[in-house]
C-alpha positions, 0 to 999 in steps of 0.5 A, a space after each residue: 499306019 496306027 500309032 502305038 500309045 504308052 501311058 506312063 503313070 506315077 502316083 503322088 508325083 509333084 508337078 515341080 519334081 523334074 530337073 527339067 522344071 528347075 527343081 533344086 534337088 531332084 534329078 530326073 535325067 531320063 524324063 528330062 530327055 523325054 521332055 526335050 523330045 516332046 512337049 512339057 505342060 507346066 500347069 497341069 492339074 489333078 482337079 480332085 487330087 487323091 488316088 480314086 477320083 483322079 484316076 476316074 478323071 483319067 480313065 473317063 475323060 470326065 469332070 468330078 461332077 460327072 464321074 461322081 467322085 469328088 473325094 476319096 472312098 474305096 469300095 464304090 463300083 466302077 461302072 462307067 460305060 465309056 473308058 479310055 482303055 475301052 475305046 482303044 480296045 473297041 478300035 482294035 488296039 491290044 490293050 494292057 495295064 501293068 501296076 496300079 489301077 485302084 478300081 473296085 472291084 479290084 479285078 475290074 478290067 475297065 476296058 483293058 483286055 488284060 491287067 497285071 495288078 499291083 495297087 500297093 497297100 490299100 486298107 479296104 482291099 486287104 481287109 476284104 481279101 481272103 488271100 492278098 494274092 487274089 488282088 495283087 499279081 506282084 505278090 504272087 510273083 514276089 512269093 515265087 521269086 523270093 522262094 517264100 510263100 508268105 512274102 509281103 511287100 509291107 513286111 519292112 513295117 513302113 506305113 503306106 501314108 507316113 513320112 517315115 523313110 528307109 531303103 528297100 529291104 529286098 534285092 532291088 530287082 524285087 521292088 514293085 517299081 522294077 516289077 512294073 517296068 519288067 512286066 511292061 518290057 515283057 509286054 513290049 517283047 511278046 506283043 502281037 506285032 499285027 496290032 497297035 497297042 495301048 499300054 498303061 504302065 502305072 507305078 505305085 511310087 513315089 507314093 509312100 512307103 518311102 523305100 527306094 533302093 539304098 543308092 537312090 535314098 542315100 544320094 539325097 541324104 546329104 544333098 543341100 535342100 532349101 526349106 519348103 515354103 510355109 505361109 503365115 496362114 498355114 497354122 491357122 488353116 490346118 494345124 488343128 488337123 494335125 497330130 504331132 505323134 502320128 507320122 501319117 498326119 496331114 499336118 506335121 511340124 517336123 524337125 529338120 532331120 526327119 524332114 530330110 529323111 522323108 524328102 530323101 525317100 520321096 526323091 529317091 523313089 522318083 529317081 528310081 522310077 526315072 531309071 526304070 522309065 528309061 528301061 521301058 523307053 529303051 525297050 520301045 526301040 529294041 522291040 520295034 515300037 519306036 513310033 509310039 505316042 508317050 505320055 507321062 503324068 501322075 494322079 496327084 502330087 505330094 505336099 512334102 512339108 510345104 506349109 507343114 502339110 503332107 500327103 495330098 487332097 488339098 488345093 495347093 500346088 504341091 498337091 494339085 499340080 502334076 507333071 505332064 509330058 507328051 512326046 511322039 509322032 506329030 508332037 511338037 519337040 522341045 516345047 513348054 506350054 503354060 496353058 491349063 491342062 488336067 487329067 480329064 484331058 488325057 483320054 481325048 488327047 491320046 485318042 486324038 493323037 491316035 487319030 481315033 474319034 472322041 466319044 461325045 461323053 468326054 469333057 476333057 480337051 484334046 491338047 494336040 488340037 492346034 485350034 483349041 482355045 486355052 482354058 480361061 480357068 480350072 475348077 478343083 475340089 476335094 471332099 476331105 477324107 482325113 480332115 472331115 470336119 473341113 468338108 469340101 475344099 474348092 478352088 478356082 485357078 485362072 491364068 494367074 490367080 488361085 482362089 480357095 474356099 473351105 465349105 466348113 467355115 467359109 474361109 477364103 484364100 487368094 494367091 498370085 501364082 505368078 508373083 508367089 508360086 509357093 503360095 506363101 502370101 494370102 491376098 484374100 483380104 487385100 484383093 477383094 475384086 479378084 476374090 469376087 470374080 473367082 468366087 462367082 466362077 465357083 458359084 457357077 461351077 457348083 450351083 447345079 450340084 446336089 450337095 447344096 453348096 450354093 443357095 440363092 447365088 451364094 456359097 453355103 457353109 456348114 453343109 455335110 458333103 459326101 465324097 461320092 455324088 448320088 448316082 443319078 446326078 452323075 450319069 455319063 453324058 448328062 
């Protein structure tokens, strides 16, 4: 009998922000229970850690070199022939998405039969829409539910990328997190019981704004919090990108009270989602879908003050590592795996778990394949969209080390993730052989790219790079 598939997805959720992973502050009891009933991957990464390219990897099973989005850019059409949802639709599944898609055009179904959309505050979309309700189903619902035809989720004044935090200003049941869960539960209640389903439940939070319900915000305000790790390299590497008067700046040396509020808002969003995930998982049992493969992950993390950095798009663990929980029929229970995984693995993993064929174009790996050899390394990158003078940030992670290269000036970093998981100590100047080995792997990854980052077998600095590769260089299957 075909299994159902539930893909629970969050936005900007750090890989270490699970109490099951030993986080010293955040509490996620319901996701912890999901982890205990399945397999938790401790080294899962978003190889291009910002919303658009990460979701391209998720939905196509492709590397950035193949799906073509090596950085963040809105307004570029999504024209992929083979997609995660499209494959489930093609094999008779009832496919539905709720919440954040972040595709273009905004109403692109991307292979789903139906979509209920809430992308959150996207500057590009809001500038180009005649009416916000055209591109946001949550807004239509909010206006009806509140009885206010001008209601807007952004009217509390918080910025969509800032560190400013405050409690949600409306009844909790009107929060986008609750709406996403409610619409997911409604699908489970009313679905066609004669067809298996693939359901994508995609939360906008814990991405800013940091506006959880008051109970979730306040429970962290007085909680003891260890100081975030700050490497002695942080100011040299990133301070020039910051603006101390801009709360959306990627580099900020915040006073303790402002950092505490930002963390309380971020962790509060996480606890809020955790409870709404439990609401969804309860509905699976209540509505006869208990035999369901469940995968929980996120598009990227959040630096949240590590090395005085905020937001994402950088190679460090807070930004690039994501939670990855897999449970359901046929999935090993109570297992923790530390082999390298990434978002392009989601598509082949779910197809394989459902017993469906994996298209030849897919470059990810089915993590449920017991004969699969663990990856030797993972390549990550991001063409920066808010520190453009730094061009492309590239990195290689193997079973122990992480090597970082910045294309603007050739600056290199090396971290021993086993001895130094906070990436505080840069070893690039003291372990030249490791640097040379990982640099050679990066050269192999980049040598056939159209950006010109490799010439005569050497990395090239100072090259102007685009967040989107030329279309003819990214045809699927090439």
